LUMMI-398934 format. One record per residue (C-alpha): residue in three letters; x, y, z. Coordinates in Angstrom, 2 decimals, always signed. Layout:
BEGIN
ALA:X:Y:Z
...
//
This chain:
BEGIN
MET:+41.87:+214.24:+184.69
ARG:+41.03:+217.95:+184.71
ARG:+42.10:+218.24:+188.35
VAL:+45.27:+216.24:+187.68
ALA:+46.15:+218.41:+184.67
VAL:+45.62:+221.61:+186.67
ALA:+47.64:+220.31:+189.64
SER:+50.59:+219.19:+187.51
PHE:+50.53:+222.47:+185.56
ILE:+50.16:+224.92:+188.45
GLY:+52.75:+223.29:+190.68
THR:+55.31:+223.13:+187.89
ALA:+54.60:+226.72:+186.81
ILE:+55.15:+227.94:+190.39
GLU:+58.38:+226.02:+190.86
PHE:+59.80:+227.16:+187.53
TYR:+58.77:+230.74:+188.33
ASP:+60.88:+230.40:+191.49
PHE:+63.80:+229.02:+189.48
TYR:+63.64:+231.57:+186.68
ILE:+63.43:+234.70:+188.81
TYR:+66.87:+233.77:+190.09
GLY:+68.20:+233.51:+186.53
THR:+66.75:+236.91:+185.62
ALA:+68.14:+238.49:+188.79
ALA:+71.53:+236.86:+188.15
ALA:+71.63:+238.46:+184.70
LEU:+70.56:+241.92:+185.94
VAL:+71.52:+242.70:+189.55
LEU:+73.02:+239.89:+191.64
ASN:+76.54:+240.66:+190.43
GLU:+76.31:+244.15:+191.96
ALA:+74.40:+243.13:+195.10
PHE:+76.62:+240.20:+196.10
PHE:+79.91:+240.59:+194.19
PRO:+80.60:+244.35:+194.10
THR:+84.39:+243.98:+194.58
LEU:+84.92:+242.12:+191.27
ASP:+85.36:+243.61:+187.81
PRO:+82.23:+243.43:+185.57
VAL:+83.13:+240.25:+183.64
ASN:+84.19:+238.30:+186.73
ALA:+81.22:+239.60:+188.72
THR:+78.91:+238.32:+185.98
LEU:+80.72:+234.96:+185.99
ALA:+80.42:+234.78:+189.78
SER:+76.72:+235.57:+189.55
PHE:+76.20:+232.88:+186.91
SER:+78.25:+230.46:+189.03
THR:+75.79:+230.78:+191.92
TYR:+73.11:+230.24:+189.30
ALA:+74.85:+227.02:+188.17
VAL:+74.98:+225.64:+191.73
ALA:+71.31:+224.68:+191.54
PHE:+71.93:+222.52:+188.48
ALA:+74.58:+220.57:+190.37
ALA:+72.03:+220.09:+193.17
ARG:+69.21:+218.96:+190.91
PRO:+70.46:+215.37:+190.34
ILE:+70.84:+215.07:+194.12
GLY:+67.22:+216.19:+194.46
SER:+66.28:+213.59:+191.84
VAL:+67.90:+210.83:+193.90
ILE:+66.32:+211.97:+197.19
PHE:+62.81:+212.71:+195.97
GLY:+62.92:+209.92:+193.39
HIS:+63.71:+207.39:+196.15
PHE:+60.63:+208.36:+198.14
GLY:+58.52:+208.94:+195.03
ASP:+59.14:+205.34:+193.95
ARG:+58.66:+203.93:+197.46
VAL:+56.06:+206.16:+199.16
GLY:+54.15:+207.79:+196.33
ARG:+54.16:+210.63:+193.84
LYS:+51.76:+212.99:+195.64
SER:+53.46:+213.41:+199.03
VAL:+56.86:+213.93:+197.42
LEU:+55.48:+216.68:+195.16
VAL:+54.17:+218.55:+198.20
ALA:+57.59:+218.35:+199.89
SER:+59.46:+219.56:+196.79
LEU:+57.11:+222.53:+196.43
LEU:+57.69:+223.58:+200.04
LEU:+61.47:+223.32:+199.80
MET:+61.67:+225.19:+196.51
GLY:+59.24:+227.94:+197.49
LEU:+60.66:+228.73:+200.92
SER:+64.30:+228.77:+199.79
THR:+63.31:+231.13:+196.97
ALA:+61.44:+233.51:+199.27
LEU:+64.39:+233.68:+201.65
VAL:+66.61:+235.01:+198.84
GLY:+64.35:+238.07:+198.85
LEU:+65.14:+238.62:+202.55
LEU:+68.91:+238.05:+202.27
PRO:+71.04:+241.18:+202.94
GLY:+73.65:+242.07:+200.32
TYR:+77.43:+242.12:+200.46
GLY:+77.47:+245.66:+201.83
THR:+75.60:+244.52:+204.97
TRP:+76.80:+240.96:+205.66
GLY:+80.06:+240.82:+203.74
ILE:+81.23:+237.40:+202.60
TRP:+78.34:+235.70:+204.44
ALA:+75.87:+237.19:+201.94
PRO:+77.15:+235.33:+198.83
LEU:+77.76:+232.18:+200.88
LEU:+74.15:+232.11:+202.09
LEU:+72.99:+232.94:+198.56
ILE:+74.81:+229.83:+197.31
LEU:+73.20:+227.72:+200.07
LEU:+69.69:+228.91:+199.20
ARG:+70.35:+228.36:+195.51
PHE:+71.54:+224.83:+196.31
LEU:+68.28:+224.15:+198.20
GLN:+66.35:+225.52:+195.22
GLY:+68.07:+222.95:+193.03
ILE:+67.28:+220.11:+195.44
GLY:+63.59:+221.08:+195.39
LEU:+63.35:+221.44:+191.61
GLY:+65.25:+218.17:+191.18
GLY:+62.25:+216.38:+192.66
GLU:+59.57:+218.49:+191.02
TRP:+59.59:+217.73:+187.32
GLY:+59.60:+213.92:+187.55
GLY:+56.69:+213.86:+189.97
ALA:+54.63:+216.36:+187.97
ALA:+55.23:+214.51:+184.70
LEU:+54.35:+211.16:+186.29
LEU:+51.25:+212.65:+187.88
ALA:+49.96:+213.51:+184.39
VAL:+51.30:+210.52:+182.44
GLU:+50.31:+207.79:+184.92
HIS:+46.75:+209.12:+185.17
ALA:+46.29:+209.62:+181.41
PRO:+44.71:+207.22:+178.88
LYS:+47.34:+205.44:+176.79
LYS:+46.53:+207.31:+173.56
LYS:+46.57:+210.72:+175.27
ARG:+49.70:+210.58:+177.41
GLY:+51.50:+213.15:+175.27
MET:+48.59:+215.57:+175.49
TYR:+48.26:+215.35:+179.27
ALA:+52.02:+215.50:+179.72
ALA:+51.86:+218.81:+177.86
PHE:+50.34:+220.47:+180.95
PRO:+53.37:+220.12:+183.25
GLN:+55.57:+220.85:+180.22
LEU:+53.81:+224.21:+179.85
GLY:+54.84:+225.05:+183.43
PRO:+58.25:+226.44:+182.37
SER:+56.64:+228.67:+179.71
VAL:+54.17:+230.14:+182.16
GLY:+56.71:+230.31:+184.99
PHE:+59.19:+232.12:+182.77
PHE:+56.48:+234.48:+181.49
ALA:+55.41:+235.30:+185.05
ALA:+59.00:+235.77:+186.24
THR:+59.90:+238.01:+183.31
GLY:+56.61:+239.90:+183.58
VAL:+57.13:+240.74:+187.25
PHE:+60.65:+242.00:+186.58
TRP:+59.45:+243.99:+183.54
LEU:+56.67:+245.61:+185.60
LEU:+59.03:+246.53:+188.43
SER:+61.61:+247.85:+185.99
SER:+58.91:+250.01:+184.36
VAL:+57.51:+251.60:+187.52
LEU:+60.65:+251.94:+189.66
SER:+63.70:+254.11:+189.21
ASP:+66.93:+252.30:+188.40
ASP:+68.26:+252.95:+191.93
ALA:+65.08:+251.63:+193.56
PHE:+65.06:+248.55:+191.34
ARG:+68.67:+247.73:+192.17
SER:+68.39:+248.42:+195.90
TRP:+65.11:+246.64:+196.77
GLY:+62.82:+246.19:+193.75
TRP:+64.52:+242.99:+192.55
ARG:+63.59:+241.33:+195.86
VAL:+59.82:+241.59:+195.29
PRO:+59.57:+238.63:+192.83
PHE:+61.31:+236.41:+195.39
LEU:+59.01:+237.46:+198.23
LEU:+55.94:+236.68:+196.11
SER:+56.93:+233.03:+196.42
PHE:+55.47:+232.96:+199.96
LEU:+52.02:+233.50:+198.40
LEU:+52.58:+231.10:+195.50
VAL:+53.59:+228.24:+197.82
GLY:+50.22:+228.52:+199.53
VAL:+48.39:+228.33:+196.19
GLY:+50.43:+225.32:+195.07
LEU:+49.85:+223.43:+198.32
PHE:+46.09:+224.02:+198.12
VAL:+45.97:+222.52:+194.63
ARG:+48.30:+219.56:+195.19
LEU:+46.77:+218.38:+198.45
ARG:+43.47:+217.77:+196.63
ILE:+44.75:+215.20:+194.11
SER:+44.92:+211.40:+194.42
GLU:+47.85:+209.01:+194.00
THR:+48.41:+207.72:+190.45
PRO:+46.75:+204.38:+189.57
VAL:+50.02:+203.02:+188.14
PHE:+51.87:+203.54:+191.43
ALA:+48.90:+202.10:+193.35
LYS:+49.32:+198.89:+191.31
VAL:+53.04:+198.78:+192.13
MET:+52.27:+199.03:+195.84
ALA:+49.46:+196.47:+195.65
ALA:+51.78:+193.97:+193.95
GLN:+54.54:+194.77:+196.47
GLU:+56.93:+195.53:+193.61
ALA:+58.39:+198.79:+194.96
SER:+62.17:+199.00:+194.51
LYS:+64.24:+199.08:+197.69
VAL:+66.88:+201.40:+196.24
PRO:+65.41:+202.85:+193.00
THR:+68.48:+204.82:+191.93
LEU:+70.72:+201.76:+192.10
ASP:+68.19:+199.77:+190.09
VAL:+68.16:+202.52:+187.45
LEU:+71.96:+202.47:+187.24
ARG:+72.05:+198.67:+187.01
ARG:+69.11:+198.02:+184.68
HIS:+68.65:+201.23:+182.68
PRO:+72.07:+202.89:+182.25
ARG:+71.58:+203.29:+178.51
GLU:+68.18:+204.96:+178.84
LEU:+69.49:+207.17:+181.62
LEU:+72.52:+208.49:+179.73
LEU:+70.85:+208.81:+176.34
GLY:+67.77:+210.45:+177.90
ALA:+70.03:+212.96:+179.64
GLY:+71.82:+213.61:+176.37
GLY:+68.51:+214.18:+174.62
MET:+67.68:+216.92:+177.15
VAL:+70.97:+218.81:+176.68
VAL:+69.77:+220.92:+173.76
ALA:+66.53:+221.94:+175.49
TYR:+68.44:+223.27:+178.49
GLY:+71.20:+224.78:+176.36
LEU:+68.75:+226.66:+174.15
PHE:+66.69:+227.95:+177.03
TYR:+69.45:+229.25:+179.27
THR:+71.48:+230.67:+176.39
ALA:+68.49:+232.42:+174.83
THR:+67.17:+233.79:+178.13
THR:+69.69:+234.23:+180.96
TYR:+72.84:+234.70:+178.85
CYS:+71.22:+236.72:+176.04
LEU:+69.58:+239.01:+178.60
SER:+72.98:+239.71:+180.16
TYR:+74.70:+240.02:+176.76
ALA:+72.08:+242.33:+175.24
THR:+71.90:+244.69:+178.22
GLY:+75.61:+244.66:+179.10
THR:+77.37:+244.36:+175.71
LEU:+74.84:+245.61:+173.17
HIS:+73.44:+248.21:+175.60
ILE:+69.82:+247.42:+174.79
SER:+67.68:+248.75:+177.63
ARG:+66.65:+246.37:+180.40
ASN:+62.97:+247.19:+179.85
THR:+63.17:+246.47:+176.12
MET:+64.87:+243.11:+176.63
LEU:+62.41:+242.02:+179.30
GLY:+59.53:+242.97:+177.01
LEU:+61.04:+241.03:+174.10
SER:+61.55:+238.05:+176.39
LEU:+57.84:+238.13:+177.21
VAL:+57.06:+237.88:+173.50
ALA:+59.55:+235.02:+173.12
CYS:+57.72:+233.07:+175.86
LEU:+54.80:+232.69:+173.48
PHE:+57.04:+230.87:+170.99
LEU:+58.13:+228.47:+173.74
ALA:+54.56:+227.71:+174.76
ALA:+53.49:+227.20:+171.13
GLY:+56.35:+224.81:+170.38
THR:+55.77:+222.86:+173.60
TRP:+52.03:+222.40:+173.12
LEU:+52.28:+221.65:+169.39
ALA:+54.95:+218.96:+169.77
ALA:+53.56:+217.38:+172.94
THR:+50.05:+216.94:+171.56
ARG:+51.30:+215.77:+168.15
SER:+53.55:+213.17:+169.77
ASP:+50.57:+210.88:+170.49
GLY:+50.16:+210.41:+166.75
ALA:+53.55:+211.13:+165.20
GLY:+55.64:+209.61:+167.99
ARG:+57.82:+211.20:+170.67
ARG:+61.15:+210.33:+169.04
ARG:+60.35:+211.82:+165.64
LEU:+59.38:+215.20:+167.07
VAL:+62.36:+215.41:+169.43
LEU:+64.64:+214.65:+166.47
ALA:+62.94:+217.36:+164.39
GLY:+63.38:+219.93:+167.16
SER:+67.05:+219.02:+167.62
ALA:+67.74:+219.27:+163.90
LEU:+66.05:+222.66:+163.73
ALA:+68.14:+223.80:+166.70
VAL:+71.36:+222.92:+164.85
VAL:+70.40:+225.48:+162.20
TRP:+69.01:+228.07:+164.58
GLY:+72.16:+228.16:+166.68
LEU:+73.99:+229.59:+163.66
VAL:+71.51:+232.45:+163.09
LEU:+70.76:+233.28:+166.74
PHE:+73.54:+235.79:+167.34
PRO:+73.64:+237.40:+163.88
LEU:+69.97:+238.29:+164.46
LEU:+70.64:+239.42:+168.03
ASP:+73.62:+241.57:+167.04
THR:+71.44:+243.68:+164.71
GLU:+70.00:+245.28:+167.89
GLN:+66.68:+245.64:+166.03
PRO:+63.80:+244.78:+168.40
VAL:+61.87:+242.70:+165.88
LEU:+64.92:+240.65:+164.91
VAL:+66.01:+240.28:+168.54
ALA:+62.54:+238.95:+169.39
LEU:+62.77:+236.58:+166.40
ALA:+66.21:+235.36:+167.50
ILE:+65.13:+234.54:+171.05
GLY:+61.64:+233.38:+170.07
GLY:+63.00:+231.03:+167.40
ALA:+65.44:+229.48:+169.87
LEU:+62.67:+228.96:+172.41
PHE:+60.36:+227.47:+169.77
CYS:+63.07:+224.89:+168.93
MET:+63.44:+224.21:+172.64
GLY:+59.66:+223.73:+172.97
VAL:+59.56:+221.19:+170.12
VAL:+62.20:+219.11:+171.93
TYR:+60.86:+219.72:+175.41
GLY:+57.15:+219.09:+174.81
PRO:+57.31:+215.34:+174.00
MET:+59.88:+214.74:+176.77
GLY:+57.11:+214.92:+179.37
ALA:+55.89:+211.52:+178.17
TYR:+59.08:+210.23:+176.51
LEU:+61.38:+210.12:+179.55
PRO:+58.82:+208.43:+181.87
GLU:+58.04:+205.84:+179.18
LEU:+61.70:+204.81:+179.04
PHE:+61.62:+203.40:+182.61
GLY:+59.66:+200.74:+184.49
ALA:+56.95:+201.74:+186.95
ASN:+58.91:+200.82:+190.09
VAL:+61.86:+203.10:+189.20
ARG:+60.13:+205.60:+186.93
TYR:+60.28:+208.61:+189.26
SER:+64.02:+208.13:+189.89
GLY:+64.91:+207.28:+186.29
ALA:+62.98:+210.05:+184.55
SER:+63.99:+212.69:+187.12
LEU:+67.66:+211.75:+187.02
ALA:+67.81:+211.75:+183.21
TYR:+66.01:+215.10:+183.07
ASN:+68.28:+216.76:+185.63
LEU:+71.56:+215.27:+184.41
GLY:+70.69:+216.88:+181.09
GLY:+70.33:+220.13:+183.03
VAL:+73.85:+219.86:+184.43
LEU:+75.30:+219.34:+180.95
GLY:+73.11:+221.81:+179.07
GLY:+71.87:+224.38:+181.58
ALA:+74.44:+224.82:+184.34
VAL:+77.41:+225.57:+182.12
SER:+75.73:+227.36:+179.19
PRO:+75.81:+230.94:+180.58
LEU:+79.36:+230.40:+181.89
VAL:+80.69:+228.94:+178.64
ALA:+78.83:+231.53:+176.56
THR:+80.30:+234.40:+178.60
ARG:+83.85:+233.07:+178.13
LEU:+83.36:+232.27:+174.43
GLN:+81.94:+235.69:+173.64
SER:+84.70:+237.54:+175.46
ALA:+87.40:+235.46:+173.73
PHE:+86.03:+234.73:+170.25
GLY:+82.96:+236.89:+169.70
SER:+79.24:+236.19:+169.73
SER:+79.25:+233.83:+166.71
SER:+81.19:+231.26:+168.74
VAL:+78.26:+231.04:+171.19
GLY:+75.98:+230.13:+168.30
TRP:+78.32:+227.31:+167.27
TYR:+78.25:+226.09:+170.85
VAL:+74.43:+225.96:+170.78
SER:+74.52:+224.01:+167.51
ALA:+77.04:+221.56:+168.97
MET:+74.70:+220.85:+171.90
ALA:+71.89:+220.22:+169.40
VAL:+74.04:+217.68:+167.54
VAL:+74.75:+215.84:+170.81
SER:+71.03:+215.57:+171.56
LEU:+70.23:+214.51:+167.99
LEU:+72.70:+211.62:+168.18
CYS:+71.47:+210.51:+171.61
VAL:+67.81:+210.42:+170.58
LEU:+68.69:+208.54:+167.38
ALA:+69.97:+205.75:+169.65
LEU:+66.72:+205.59:+171.65
PRO:+63.55:+203.67:+170.68
GLU:+60.03:+205.00:+170.15
THR:+57.90:+204.58:+173.31
ARG:+54.38:+205.89:+172.65
ASP:+52.85:+202.38:+172.49
ARG:+54.45:+201.06:+175.69
GLU:+52.40:+200.02:+178.67
LEU:+53.19:+201.95:+181.85
ALA:+52.05:+199.49:+184.51
//
């Protein structure tokens, strides 16, 4: 179990590092590097649009990798998703800007971002199942906490690398080549992830499915036919986690540096502090879910997010570092309380022969609704109605998730096989 926990954690941390460095770069420099002919607001929207492309690709990745994960096995699919995600990320660091390749530069950026989304679409479901299907029944929430901590660590590493580069490089150097370094580091991280994942075994639950010859022929179709309610409500339950994260990180980073004129270094440093709140909320809720139940904790996190959405931007608009850190950290803590139990909750909603497809698709459909559009909607709302309207938008997403989870059952006592 120690090896399984490490493998699910490290692989997920690496893949989310890859995903988050793009979000940070989109907020700070990609608008200038790839869309220099647009005015600032539209350049930012264009940058965030390339960012959103990956969320549209993630359900496609769920279908592709989920199909083979439910028919061939969890382990081999996780290796493939890591390779696709890591290599497409590293190639962004080698991609010339608009000044060199013209229109081809943003077009290739969109293609690489799309491939990132395909890779990440297959990652989370496999990593969660790797932990949950190996774990003892009474400790599934605790072991699922390890892949759920991957986003916290990946975001911390991504933000930390950008903060370090921003600290040691001049602004011109950072904008011309420094932002590429975090992407190029992915070449090294892919090697580490492959070394870890190739040493783990297939899950015992999937081995039973194969031994009984119960593998689904077309898992996604079976999910749509037999589990449409779980799929849609599970996706709805994830909306607030995505909405909180990408509003509090990617959008708030752009808003604070561009509108409030807080220095890039200060905001990156405060984001590092906020990562600790995310990790704390994730671990606390995931481990407590074995006793208190998954549903109860997800509902508590969603309810707290309804309130926090209304105080997020008043705190941020003070421009005081401590209150800015509290604003972002509080939002990420709420996200962690929702997100932590989901590592066990979503897999437990689906049968073993379609679990990879069902859990992955629910997780990533929630990302389309909550993550892809959040920075875009927030940018438009703020420019038209002011920052408080973005907070209301966050609270509305929390209400949606609260209602969806209320319609779902508790699952902690279900058998997985």
